Every structure is written in structure tokens, then in C-alpha cells.
Steps between C-alpha positions, in 0.01 A plus 500: 500500500655828386419808706477863390865561590607257230766363734319296762420142413275305736525123468273284717420797722859618552699797378835409349774504762739689272258788474448531877875518552538784250209713621532678834130483592355219285172489697417859399530402134181301549205735434270319742747529784563870426127572531484306825822647644423869441148459636639334812748785550221754537268273695764394752587861577135545591503180703800612708345842549187336641699250707696782662189711551304207644775411749525862613121530526478186715774635726320834535164334574629250756855594611549125542770275350272196530237675285759543226576130518130408506413697186804355324398152612145544369634612164716191462281240675300420182829438318581237762156342459431525128816564298553130426159494334601817320786301350259230382286772340807650333581166338143453376372838382647759261729703725430830326128466569560420868727803537244733341248393764738529796629842397147642461407372847815650656415836343151486652644431847736798476210721389294385799777589744535845340124564534502396866793728572364806318162464671676485842335169581801270481555279803748228579245225425445648152873477431508145637218379273646667191841354583348151524319539166817624335683195633227273362542665162879466519471128576391454139688791346851423626556143375330588173717808448818310585419213262388740224850651478638175359225488240578853384877464456593130476757313707815655355394854589342400830792603730505843337122532535511406870777756558302765311192424708711530815641830378158647425372381839786672677493813286142530619609433860741792471262746336177394672593536870711809433210677329260363761700647788493845341130479414400377846678797657319747270165346399440192715458143383196546273680592174713188534195274489355683200834488322518126549150451357590700187833320459320179399384658173836451318511137615154429363586671171821299470329169575226581248755546220703185569510273193419151629617342172857609581516334843764233565278210603569136432190326359340260746472134413143415411548156659559655843189432712328790672507462877324675786635808674614310811676234293663772291618671817635172636698444179663841536589444865641156420725650231630763741572241767677260263719762331796570736599837350146638516434360848818650650440842345142512623595380849770764552296779340207402722690543828681818391171650382315398815745680726746718309304651212218597734701801615278715273208470743701690763665753269290780658638396841857502367440860398321615817641289787858442385573809293243751634387612152158603364310410183771628266767305686282189481465544124874545456590191703249294303638639174854411611409132524355529151802686362738229617270235353491688168881499484487127572251438219709704256810300598316178418402634158856612427674179612278246318676220692376147559301414808721413798391367837822628657444858389131476583566397860790742548269788405234362734752490787611857429136608503458351848812675630398836352150468647647439846717811464191706408359398837816616678536835323361819654676732255274608216763521222653166595154343504436624145824335381418176683149505354651518151730205572206303640292569191789411266563163663131417533421552132809320368406201717127491419533587129747215447269267688205610284699452179618153604147384577349630177786362292479151649120467511332360187241717327199296611608517867648851519186661643484247783873519574484879515192482720703300754773764474243775552359305793833494685614844379178695562251255647691455825493876553191489729689289752817703451321834529314401813814356657714801408236750613444314828871458567570867425241599760653259751877552465530800268574539133878471532504157666219382273708563189795321660290193586347482151839539336653226718222247424528574128877460508466155661274390213751626244782311672297177496427557130871550434582168669222312314559653155697208346213287357314814394798626299528166319128509425521860377783420257310197370183699444686785328669257259166335425334835427 
């Protein structure tokens, strides 16, 4: 199949390897991915603006660290409960159609929050319900969106596409909280919620113009029997369990996400309790995590190196150490630098893990594999948020970050010791692909 560039040749759903080596950003040479990527850039800025505004609003309404953890838990609880079924849905239905539905629903939720705020009727239970509904929506959106990336770019460009998605996510994390901090100080949280609602328009336009005939999808065998949803889910879980490389990645990511990555729920407390800053300081600290992560994503795109368990776990260990130092720092400028290092190490670890999973997983199981990844990466957040919020109220934010970093580091060390069979399995799978 010859594309409009006249240079890309897709054979059996893959872009020629020689082309991907010559082009710096091969994923962006796919029209479908460009539409998706630029829409996500705008939408994610709106998402981070609302996330920052919502956290600050909860803190102003309750002045309670546990309330921050509770709202975060409610937002991610449906992911814990339903994301595996979201993966089954992603493997059965056209992913573009699913994403159109989930993005429209997310826009409606943001609009509702804006109306409640502008009418001065918003209460903590409103935010809790909307957070739960957003989590329910994300349980189907996240695994579908992750699996759809491979369909848009093919396997050879997949590492570049994952890095680009990580970069756009973290560009938004830089811009969104920074703008949010300034807007909260001047206009309050309301404009952030409206901005998020409007930011879904480019996403919907991009999804509408995606050419489904140009997707990289392997045709399914007509002889393959159709099974029920529970059986389909069981097949996906069995594959994850029996594939050493996938199982080890998911296990380590799960523990690090449960404890370490959940630092974002207490970012307002890092700003107020540790560093004695206001809304603008909160926005800048949050943006610093995102800026470091953006540099990490750009480094992945520039290096284009093969997946390595050693490098993956070294970056995970450095993330744990940097997170612990954030908990010890009471100097604002030092905390900003440490936040950048934390973000850099976190994204280089998780982006490589994401790429490895999507590269190894076969097309017909990718949605279910990524749903397990989303389960451990985001679905465990309710437990992590509640634990982190409770612990921060009990022993303070500084010791909480140290405890979470230490537990995460132990998991990384165990993964390092157990990586042998997984590395052999990874090399075998890569040669087979």
C-alpha cells in the first residue's frame, strides 16, 4: 500500500523499517495519527487545567488532605472495576467509534462542573459524583485510546508514537497547571472548567476525519470462534500471566503506580505545607513535574533505542530516589529541580514499559493487555490516593513521600533481580515480530 508521501510502504500492517530509521518522527507522517495527536494536545491542556482547578477547589472547600484523596479515589475507582471490560470492548468494537462516544461524554461532564461553579451551587458531593462518572468514562476510553495508537501507526512506528503521546501529555502538564495557577489567582476556577469543555472540540473533529481504511489492522481469521465477554477477558489475563516480559512489567509498574506515582494527589500539599506557596506556586510545581517528563519523552524520541529492562528499572529506581528527595526538600527552587528529575525518570520508565507491552502484544489481544496495564497504572489509584491522603494527614506530607518512595524502590529492586526470564522472553518476542 503506497501512501501519499510516496515513500512509505506498508506490508502486512507494518511500515518499512528502513523508512522509520530515516525519518525523525515517523508516526507524524501518518495522517490519522497527526489528526489524533494535535487534537490530544489541545484537549490535554484543558484536562490539566481542570485537574489543577478541581484539586484547588476541593482544598478550598474542605481544607482536608483526605478529601483530596477521596475525590481522586472516586475518579479512579471505576477504572479499577471496569477497565478490563473496557479492554474487551476495545478488541471487539471499532476503536474510533468508542473514542467519539467517550470524548463527548467527558465534554458534557466538564460543562456540568462549569455550570455548577458559575451558579455558585457547587459542593464537594457534586465534584465527587462528576469525578466518579469521569472515571467510569475513562475505564473504556483509556485502553481503547492506548490500543488505537498501534492501529494508526503500525508496529515499526509504535515507539515513536508512544513517545510523542508522552510528550504531548507532558507538554499539556506544563502549560495546563501553569495557566491554571495564574487564572485561579485572577478569575477563580470556573474558566478552567469551561476551557476543558471547549478543548474536546478539536479531538472530536480529528476523530471524525480519521480514515479507517488507512488503519494498520491485521485481518481477523474467520475461523476464530466468537466467545463471551468473560471468556474473552480470561483469555487476555491468561496471556498476560503466561508471558514473562509482560507480567514483570505490569507487576513493577503496578506497585510503583500504587505508591510512587500517586504523589500528584498531594501536590497541593507539597506547595502549601512543605513550600508555603499559593495557587501560582502550586501551578509551577505541577508544571515542573511535567517539564521534566517532557524532556524525558523527547529523549526517548531522539534516542530510538531498543527496549531494555536494565534501563527501564534504573530509571524507575532514580524516580523513587528523586521522589524521596522531594519529600525532604523545603527549599522552593530545589524542589522545582527535583520535581523535574522526578518527572523525567517517571516518563522514561513508564513510556518504555508502555512501548514494550504494545510491541509484544498481538493485535487481537492488545486492547486487553493495555487494559491490564491501565488497571495497574491508573486503576489502583483509588487505593493509592486514599492511602496517601490518609498517611499525609497522619504523619505529614514529607514522611508520606519518603514511605511511598521506599516501597516503590523495593518493588523495582525485586524486578531487577527477577528480570532474567523476562529479558529472554522479550528478545524472543521481538525476533518473532
